[in-house]
N, CA, C and O of each residue as an XYZ file, in Angstrom:
660
protein
N       0.817     -1.295     -0.201
C      -0.044      0.362      0.005
C       0.775      1.270      0.274
O       1.563      1.432      1.205
N       0.482      1.941     -0.764
C       1.462      3.349     -0.976
C       0.676      4.482     -0.020
O      -0.526      4.593      0.222
N       1.714      5.205      0.388
C       1.335      6.662      1.141
C       1.486      7.665     -0.151
O       2.359      7.614     -1.017
N       0.509      8.495     -0.053
C       0.567      9.585     -0.700
C       1.462     10.692     -0.040
O       1.341     10.929      1.162
N       2.482     11.459     -0.929
C       3.289     12.250     -0.881
C       2.844     13.192      0.317
O       3.579     13.401      1.282
N       1.374     13.830      0.151
C       1.340     14.750      0.558
C       1.008     14.569      1.869
O       0.897     15.536      2.623
N       0.772     13.030      2.362
C       0.133     12.588      3.615
C       1.208     12.445      4.794
O       1.060     12.319      6.010
N       2.585     12.526      3.810
C       3.690     12.260      4.662
C       4.396     13.788      5.063
O       4.750     14.674      4.285
N       4.466     13.758      6.573
C       4.926     14.912      7.151
C       6.371     15.059      7.369
O       7.069     14.347      8.091
N       6.861     16.397      6.427
C       8.262     16.541      5.896
C       8.728     17.115      7.252
O       8.021     17.361      8.229
N      10.302     17.308      7.089
C      10.941     18.071      8.193
C      10.809     19.517      8.349
O      10.634     20.142      7.303
N      10.846     20.024      9.191
C      10.376     21.382      9.688
C      11.363     21.800      8.827
O      10.862     22.583      8.020
N      12.286     21.672      8.672
C      13.571     22.361      7.644
C      12.781     22.590      6.231
O      12.947     23.666      5.656
N      12.240     21.963      5.870
C      11.666     22.197      4.717
C      10.879     23.320      4.388
O      11.050     23.940      3.339
N      10.094     23.591      5.162
C       9.502     24.465      5.450
C       9.670     25.886      6.247
O       8.652     26.560      6.403
N      10.674     26.272      6.658
C      11.219     26.912      7.193
C      12.987     27.340      6.833
O      13.573     26.535      6.109
N      13.636     28.341      7.241
C      14.635     28.548      7.400
C      14.851     29.867      8.584
O      13.984     30.523      9.163
N      16.233     29.944      8.666
C      16.453     31.040      9.934
C      17.225     31.814      9.139
O      17.737     31.406      8.097
N      17.375     33.276      9.716
C      17.976     34.471      9.290
C      19.453     33.990      9.686
O      19.599     33.682     10.869
N      20.408     33.903      8.960
C      21.962     33.825      9.693
C      22.432     34.945     10.218
O      23.653     35.073     10.121
N      21.715     35.998     10.866
C      22.297     37.142     11.149
C      21.859     37.607     12.655
O      22.517     38.001     13.617
N      19.541     37.251     12.301
C      19.416     37.278     13.657
C      18.377     36.500     13.932
O      17.440     36.906     14.619
N      18.432     35.311     13.432
C      17.908     34.277     13.912
C      16.020     34.039     13.566
O      15.332     33.083     13.925
N      15.690     34.964     12.967
C      14.199     35.293     12.760
C      13.481     33.928     11.497
O      13.999     33.808     10.387
N      12.616     33.287     11.815
C      12.044     32.189     11.263
C      11.734     32.741     10.485
O      11.250     33.847     10.724
N      11.894     32.053      8.490
C      11.215     32.359      7.827
C      10.443     31.416      7.084
O      11.020     30.484      6.524
N       9.037     31.570      7.003
C       8.048     30.349      6.608
C       8.438     30.050      4.884
O       7.631     30.693      4.213
N       9.128     29.509      4.255
C       9.377     29.837      2.760
C       8.325     28.488      1.888
O       8.346     28.299      0.672
N       7.436     27.661      2.942
C       6.501     26.990      2.152
C       5.314     26.808      3.002
O       5.301     27.140      4.188
N       4.313     26.277      2.384
C       2.925     26.314      3.895
C       3.260     25.256      4.375
O       4.011     24.460      3.811
N       2.828     25.124      5.315
C       3.534     23.711      6.053
C       1.643     23.120      6.228
O       0.704     23.847      6.554
N       1.586     21.877      5.946
C       0.338     21.106      5.608
C      -0.618     21.257      7.071
O      -0.134     20.978      8.167
N      -1.678     21.617      6.942
C      -2.691     21.512      8.331
C      -2.707     22.987      9.189
O      -3.512     23.372     10.037
N      -1.529     23.643      8.645
C      -1.098     24.762      9.361
C      -1.981     25.843      8.571
O      -2.296     25.763      7.383
N      -2.383     27.070      9.638
C      -2.657     27.797      9.297
C      -1.730     29.384      9.263
O      -2.160     30.509      9.004
N      -0.459     28.984      9.596
C       0.204     30.290      9.496
C       0.557     30.729      8.060
O       0.537     29.897      7.153
N       0.792     31.667      7.895
C       0.714     32.539      6.217
C       2.053     32.159      6.303
O       2.399     31.817      7.434
N       2.960     32.116      5.379
C       4.138     32.092      4.480
C       4.526     33.955      5.283
O       3.724     34.796      5.688
N       6.116     33.993      5.230
C       6.481     35.085      5.585
C       6.706     36.149      4.489
O       7.340     35.928      3.457
N       6.084     37.409      4.836
C       6.182     38.516      4.002
C       7.747     38.782      4.218
O       8.540     38.570      5.135
N       7.834     39.503      2.591
C       9.232     40.361      2.792
C       9.186     42.030      2.002
O       8.457     42.582      1.179
N       9.924     42.254      2.481
C       9.866     43.699      1.582
C       9.836     45.265      2.509
O      10.415     45.585      3.547
N       9.010     45.929      1.722
C       8.490     47.591      2.677
C       7.329     47.378      2.706
O       6.779     47.932      1.755
N       6.313     46.570      3.647
C       4.765     46.482      4.156
C       4.343     47.685      4.740
O       3.145     47.957      4.651
N       5.241     48.606      5.433
C       4.496     49.855      6.139
C       3.576     49.305      7.232
O       4.064     48.574      8.093
N       2.146     49.643      7.251
C       1.379     49.210      8.871
C       0.479     48.488      8.331
O       0.173     47.500      8.999
N      -0.061     48.624      7.355
C      -1.217     47.546      6.477
C      -1.048     46.203      6.389
O      -2.046     45.496      6.254
N       0.424     45.552      6.460
C       0.874     44.617      5.541
C       0.725     44.637      4.042
O       1.002     43.703      3.289
N       0.429     45.375      3.830
C       0.541     45.722      2.122
C       1.658     46.089      1.750
O       2.303     46.835      2.486
N       2.238     45.621      0.382
C       3.480     46.161     -0.110
C       3.119     47.579     -0.788
O       2.122     47.661     -1.505
N       3.942     48.687     -0.549
C       3.464     49.751     -0.709
C       4.282     49.984     -2.580
O       5.462     50.070     -2.918
N       3.145     50.010     -3.298
C       4.120     49.758     -5.031
C       4.664     51.389     -5.141
O       4.406     52.421     -4.522
N       5.671     50.981     -6.418
C       6.167     52.129     -6.825
C       5.677     52.545     -8.175
O       5.710     51.730     -9.097
N       5.122     54.030     -8.396
C       4.662     53.852     -9.333
C       5.421     55.067    -10.342
O       5.937     56.104     -9.926
N       5.336     54.665    -11.624
C       6.432     55.268    -12.503
C       5.161     55.264    -13.793
O       4.179     54.529    -13.902
N       5.729     56.601    -14.839
C       4.812     56.228    -16.049
C       5.759     56.168    -17.651
O       6.640     56.957    -17.993
N       5.239     54.986    -18.422
C       5.820     55.193    -19.778
C       5.372     56.283    -20.723
O       4.178     56.119    -20.975
N       5.766     57.101    -21.204
C       5.426     57.670    -22.190
C       4.787     57.059    -23.369
O       5.551     56.173    -23.749
N       3.933     57.103    -23.992
C       2.960     56.507    -25.109
C       2.895     57.137    -25.960
O       3.180     56.768    -27.099
N       2.290     58.870    -25.481
C       2.314     59.399    -26.949
C       2.074     61.012    -26.438
O       1.608     61.466    -25.393
N       2.662     61.720    -27.781
C       2.526     63.258    -27.395
C       1.792     63.778    -28.309
O       1.644     63.149    -29.357
N       1.104     65.160    -28.112
C       0.663     65.625    -29.161
C      -0.032     66.967    -29.265
O      -0.730     67.159    -28.270
N      -0.063     67.781    -29.985
C      -0.710     68.816    -29.778
C      -2.693     68.835    -30.490
O      -3.347     69.872    -30.602
N      -3.047     67.872    -30.732
C      -4.031     67.183    -31.487
C      -5.578     66.675    -30.469
O      -6.692     66.414    -30.924
N      -5.119     66.667    -28.970
C      -5.927     65.920    -27.848
C      -6.633     67.452    -27.225
O      -6.109     68.515    -26.892
N      -8.196     66.930    -27.262
C      -9.293     67.668    -26.724
C      -9.445     66.733    -26.079
O      -9.024     65.596    -26.296
N     -10.384     67.310    -24.769
C     -11.160     66.737    -23.722
C     -12.462     67.180    -23.585
O     -12.771     68.359    -23.763
N     -13.533     65.995    -23.169
C     -14.767     66.005    -23.412
C     -15.417     65.836    -22.051
O     -15.062     64.891    -21.346
N     -16.374     66.714    -21.622
C     -16.772     65.851    -20.462
C     -17.422     65.347    -20.682
O     -17.710     65.118    -21.856
N     -18.188     64.761    -19.451
C     -19.475     63.427    -19.324
C     -20.362     64.470    -19.617
O     -20.425     65.657    -19.299
N     -21.229     63.489    -20.510
C     -22.629     63.936    -20.457
C     -23.637     62.738    -20.853
O     -23.609     62.151    -21.934
N     -24.594     62.458    -19.720
C     -24.937     61.178    -19.757
C     -25.764     60.700    -20.929
O     -26.322     61.690    -21.403
N     -26.076     59.630    -21.584
C     -25.155     58.444    -21.247
C     -23.669     58.276    -21.563
O     -23.075     57.290    -21.127
N     -22.926     59.366    -22.440
C     -21.680     59.212    -22.647
C     -20.727     59.508    -21.847
O     -20.773     60.665    -21.428
N     -19.465     58.567    -21.311
C     -18.662     59.187    -20.352
C     -17.771     59.966    -20.371
O     -17.411     59.797    -21.535
N     -17.050     60.784    -19.941
C     -15.712     61.689    -20.411
C     -14.699     60.958    -21.086
O     -14.058     59.999    -20.654
N     -14.611     61.606    -22.376
C     -13.597     61.610    -22.963
C     -12.500     62.120    -23.434
O     -12.446     63.295    -23.072
N     -11.019     61.640    -24.461
C     -10.088     62.532    -24.859
C     -10.490     62.008    -26.544
O     -10.843     60.884    -26.900
N     -10.301     63.213    -27.368
C     -10.117     62.858    -28.683
C      -9.271     63.411    -29.386
O      -8.900     64.548    -29.095
N      -8.769     62.754    -30.462
C      -7.446     63.036    -31.192
C      -7.905     63.582    -32.234
O      -8.835     62.825    -32.513
N      -7.893     64.408    -33.034
C      -8.502     64.746    -34.485
C      -6.993     64.073    -35.524
O      -7.176     64.111    -36.741
N      -5.835     63.595    -35.114
C      -4.804     62.809    -35.778
C      -5.266     61.383    -35.766
O      -4.708     60.463    -36.363
N      -6.539     61.278    -34.889
C      -6.556     59.581    -35.135
C      -5.535     58.694    -35.161
O      -5.293     57.945    -36.107
N      -4.708     58.782    -33.772
C      -3.786     57.816    -33.429
C      -3.668     57.266    -32.261
O      -2.619     56.807    -31.809
N      -5.111     57.290    -31.519
C      -5.126     56.439    -30.285
C      -4.570     55.064    -30.486
O      -3.418     54.722    -30.217
N      -5.521     54.310    -30.991
C      -5.488     52.687    -31.392
C      -3.943     52.335    -31.874
O      -3.599     51.289    -31.323
N      -2.903     52.870    -32.725
C      -1.837     52.861    -33.374
C      -1.068     53.192    -32.342
O       0.088     53.118    -32.758
N      -1.069     53.577    -31.013
C       0.170     54.273    -30.190
C       0.004     52.952    -28.663
O       0.528     53.072    -27.555
N      -0.578     52.196    -28.987
C      -0.497     50.811    -28.109
C      -1.865     50.918    -26.441
O      -2.015     50.201    -25.452
N      -2.478     52.036    -26.878
C      -3.281     52.452    -25.608
C      -4.317     50.935    -25.552
O      -4.438     50.170    -26.509
N      -4.831     50.798    -24.514
C      -5.697     49.395    -24.107
C      -6.856     49.582    -23.148
O      -6.711     50.424    -22.263
N      -7.967     48.913    -23.215
C      -9.264     48.723    -21.967
C      -8.044     48.421    -21.166
O      -6.922     47.994    -21.438
N      -8.654     48.789    -20.098
C      -8.320     48.679    -18.642
C      -6.934     49.110    -18.299
O      -6.509     48.810    -17.184
N      -6.035     49.906    -19.281
C      -4.979     50.354    -19.096
C      -5.172     52.214    -17.911
O      -5.847     53.222    -18.118
N      -4.458     51.935    -17.066
C      -4.226     53.590    -16.124
C      -3.403     54.699    -17.129
O      -2.265     54.631    -17.593
N      -4.292     55.588    -17.251
C      -3.543     56.560    -18.101
C      -3.145     57.706    -17.053
O      -3.678     58.006    -15.985
N      -1.887     58.316    -17.793
C      -1.739     59.479    -17.126
C      -1.845     60.484    -18.209
O      -1.598     60.154    -19.369
N      -2.330     62.150    -17.781
C      -2.425     62.880    -18.795
C      -1.467     64.170    -18.277
O      -1.058     64.204    -17.116
N      -1.206     65.050    -19.091
C      -0.020     65.973    -18.645
C       0.232     67.030    -19.300
O       1.275     67.055    -19.954
N      -0.711     68.257    -19.302
C      -0.767     69.192    -20.262
C      -0.146     70.014    -20.189
O       0.077     70.302    -19.013
N       0.554     70.944    -21.232
C       1.356     71.966    -21.150
C       0.682     73.234    -20.900
O       1.048     74.035    -20.040
N      -0.450     73.410    -21.784
C      -1.486     74.364    -21.880
C      -2.217     74.781    -20.399
O      -2.364     75.977    -20.145
N      -2.536     74.046    -19.715
C      -2.828     74.066    -18.217
C      -3.089     72.416    -17.489
O      -3.161     71.273    -17.940
N      -3.155     72.901    -16.453
C      -3.290     71.556    -15.606
C      -4.308     70.987    -15.148
O      -4.311     70.145    -14.250
N      -5.798     71.666    -16.087
C      -6.906     71.506    -16.209
C      -7.363     69.906    -15.776
O      -7.940     69.497    -14.769
N      -6.910     69.272    -16.839
C      -7.175     67.738    -17.042
C      -5.828     66.677    -16.568
O      -5.669     65.462    -16.683
N      -5.171     67.522    -16.123
C      -3.705     66.712    -15.751
C      -4.433     65.627    -14.695
O      -5.447     65.835    -14.028
N      -3.723     64.565    -14.735
C      -4.484     63.125    -13.824
C      -4.240     61.964    -14.227
O      -3.659     61.858    -15.307
N      -4.594     60.803    -13.509
C      -4.589     59.412    -13.856
C      -6.220     59.152    -13.709
O      -7.050     59.354    -12.823
N      -6.244     58.488    -15.305
C      -7.475     58.104    -15.710
C      -7.678     56.587    -16.151
O      -6.711     56.173    -16.792
N      -8.722     55.635    -15.962
C      -8.882     54.055    -16.168
C      -9.528     54.374    -17.794
O     -10.527     55.074    -17.959
N      -8.669     53.648    -19.065
C      -9.490     53.665    -20.009
C     -10.560     52.118    -19.746
O     -10.403     51.000    -19.254
N     -12.079     53.187    -20.663
C     -13.029     51.914    -21.249
C     -12.910     51.413    -22.183
O     -13.059     50.195    -22.277
N     -12.528     52.361    -23.430
C     -12.241     51.984    -24.741
C     -11.403     52.984    -25.367
O     -11.209     54.194    -25.249
N     -10.921     51.893    -26.173
C      -9.952     52.616    -27.156
C     -10.881     52.607    -29.232
O     -11.534     51.810    -29.905
N     -10.399     53.836    -29.372
C     -10.971     53.433    -30.982
C      -9.911     54.376    -31.172
O      -9.233     54.795    -30.234
N      -9.684     54.872    -32.893
C      -8.549     55.688    -33.719
C      -8.433     56.892    -32.929
O      -7.430     57.125    -32.254
N      -9.367     57.614    -32.990
C     -10.053     58.893    -32.390
C     -10.212     59.276    -31.281
O     -10.064     60.468    -31.013
N     -10.645     58.126    -30.112
C     -11.344     58.659    -28.732
C     -10.705     57.540    -27.984
O     -10.363     56.411    -28.337
N     -10.638     58.232    -26.752
C     -10.293     57.023    -25.523
C     -11.507     57.723    -24.485
O     -11.583     58.884    -24.085
N     -12.416     56.549    -24.217
C     -13.476     56.500    -23.449
C     -12.941     56.273    -21.996
O     -12.153     55.335    -21.876
N     -13.299     57.101    -20.704
C     -12.719     56.978    -19.696
C     -13.838     55.814    -18.797
O     -14.684     55.040    -19.246
N     -13.644     55.942    -18.158
C     -14.405     54.804    -17.216
C     -15.915     55.954    -16.595
O     -16.402     56.754    -17.393
N     -16.304     55.877    -15.567
C     -17.586     56.420    -15.556
C     -17.406     57.122    -14.280
O     -17.949     58.177    -13.954
N     -16.429     56.287    -13.468
C     -15.957     57.406    -12.208
C     -14.835     58.489    -12.247
O     -14.529     59.323    -11.395
N     -14.191     58.182    -13.759
C     -13.348     59.377    -14.169
C     -14.013     60.698    -14.739
O     -14.921     60.488    -15.542
N     -13.746     61.898    -14.488
C     -14.169     62.853    -14.930
C     -13.151     64.086    -15.880
O     -11.940     63.871    -15.818
N     -13.562     65.227    -16.658
C     -12.591     65.678    -17.391
C     -13.515     66.595    -17.425
O     -14.706     66.296    -17.337
N     -12.940     68.264    -17.602
C     -13.401     69.521    -18.101
C     -13.283     69.681    -19.691
O     -12.156     69.539    -20.165
N     -14.411     69.981    -20.608
C     -14.243     70.060    -21.615
C     -12.903     70.847    -22.139
O     -12.311     71.472    -21.259
N     -12.477     70.887    -23.152
C     -11.200     71.504    -23.332
C     -10.435     71.496    -24.760
O      -9.738     70.532    -25.077
N     -10.577     72.455    -25.482
C      -9.955     72.242    -26.741
C      -8.449     71.802    -26.842
O      -7.741     71.615    -25.852
N      -8.108     71.684    -27.920
C      -6.536     71.218    -28.180
C      -5.888     72.453    -28.122
O      -4.722     72.452    -27.728
N      -6.460     73.598    -28.465
C      -5.524     74.763    -28.201
C      -4.874     75.061    -27.210
O      -3.670     75.256    -27.047
N      -5.984     75.098    -26.346
C      -5.844     75.404    -25.081
C      -5.189     74.433    -23.778
O      -4.660     74.670    -22.692
N      -5.566     73.178    -24.589
C      -4.698     72.048    -23.485
C      -3.043     72.083    -23.959
O      -2.172     71.700    -23.178
N      -2.754     72.538    -25.196
C      -1.726     73.107    -25.394
C      -1.036     71.366    -25.930
O      -1.750     70.577    -26.549
N       0.787     70.962    -25.444
C       0.896     69.540    -26.321
C       0.810     68.794    -24.597
O       1.266     69.075    -23.488
N      -0.201     67.539    -25.296
C      -0.948     66.487    -24.200
C       0.397     65.610    -24.547
O       0.843     65.295    -25.650
N       0.873     65.332    -23.276
C       1.660     63.765    -23.228
C       0.915     62.585    -22.274
O       0.730     62.615    -21.058
N       0.619     61.726    -23.069
C      -0.087     60.654    -22.762
C       0.932     59.416    -21.998
O       1.810     58.967    -22.735
N       0.872     58.930    -20.779
C       1.776     58.033    -20.512
C       0.736     56.882    -19.666
O      -0.208     57.253    -18.969
N       1.156     55.264    -19.903
C       0.750     54.527    -19.129
C       1.194     54.343    -17.246
O       2.297     54.118    -16.749
N       0.329     54.474    -16.811
C       0.934     54.017    -15.132
C       1.258     52.515    -14.954
O       0.450     51.636    -15.253
N       2.312     52.307    -14.521
C       2.550     51.136    -13.986
C       3.294     51.067    -12.321
O       3.897     51.904    -11.650
N       2.973     49.907    -12.132
C       2.829     49.485    -10.753
C       4.200     48.541    -10.291
O       4.250     47.472    -10.900
N       5.107     48.731     -9.493
C       6.359     47.769     -9.597
C       6.170     47.374     -7.535
O       6.264     48.547     -7.174
N       6.075     46.951     -6.824
C       5.739     46.114     -5.827
C       7.408     46.657     -5.311
O       8.405     46.705     -6.033
N       7.310     47.008     -3.915
C       8.657     47.472     -3.130
C       8.710     46.429     -2.553
O       7.861     46.050     -1.746
N      10.104     45.569     -3.006
C      10.325     44.510     -2.042
C      11.576     43.955     -2.316
O      12.170     43.823     -3.386
N      11.884     43.646     -1.149
C      13.437     42.717     -1.167
C      13.414     41.124     -0.696
O      12.527     40.499     -0.115
N      14.562     40.755     -1.106
C      14.341     39.173     -0.825
C      15.259     39.394      0.342
O      15.828     38.373      0.730
N      15.511     40.439      0.946
C      16.417     40.583      2.364
C      15.289     39.797      3.479
O      14.078     39.623      3.344
N      16.136     39.440      4.525
C      15.425     39.109      5.716
C      14.397     40.121      6.134
O      14.775     41.283      6.289
N      12.822     39.728      6.384
C      12.212     40.204      6.555
C      12.100     41.310      8.251
O      11.352     42.281      8.366
N      12.863     40.893      9.136
C      13.151     41.288     10.533
C      14.206     42.029     10.744
O      14.214     42.754     11.738
N      15.283     42.007      9.883
C      16.296     43.097     10.189
C      16.869     43.487      9.408
O      17.849     44.222      9.530
N      16.229     42.949      8.081
C      16.314     43.323      6.411
C      18.023     43.113      6.349
O      18.838     44.029      6.454
N      18.143     42.563      6.274
C      20.395     42.459      5.965
C      19.654     41.573      4.293
O      18.633     40.886      4.270
N      20.532     41.887      3.128
C      20.467     41.769      1.756
C      21.174     40.448      1.812
O      21.113     39.746      0.803
N      21.952     39.942      3.034
C      22.802     38.753      2.866
C      22.186     37.586      3.537
O      22.736     36.584      3.994
N      20.636     37.995      3.497
C      20.356     36.776      4.167
C      20.823     34.993      3.426
O      20.912     34.828      2.210
N      20.985     34.215      4.121
C      20.868     33.082      4.264
C      20.358     32.372      4.749
O      20.974     32.096      5.779
N      19.233     31.646      4.625
C      18.557     30.819      5.891
C      19.465     29.285      6.221
O      19.899     28.632      5.272
N      19.676     28.826      7.686
C      20.057     27.419      7.849
C      19.338     26.373      7.347
O      19.722     25.217      7.526
């Protein structure tokens, strides 16, 4: 009769290791039958959630972009008289960062609901102020990216030379 591997209790060292500097026990694998979570590493602040680093990747710069406020049932949207939105890689669900050189009226981060060649419709929760392309000036549209702020060091002493026993 064979016993399934999940029924065999493994040595504790299979699931945990200790920091060579401070001795903190790091749970690297979930222990069968245990409700103790894996050890988190990185900069988690006070709410145990990693604080992401935000940065923007420039996608499109133009002087042909105007802004239209929401008017039921149409949500707020950006219009491009050059019709180059879909050619520049904008996608539904993407977080869009807007920066205008002419004014800061519509600067901010928005979520794309849909994209056509000449229009980017925003989510219903986003709002814009109607503004012509001339008033907006040079508009820079960027994709907002989030990179978790984590490290592989010991979560207790933050030693980057952490080596488990």
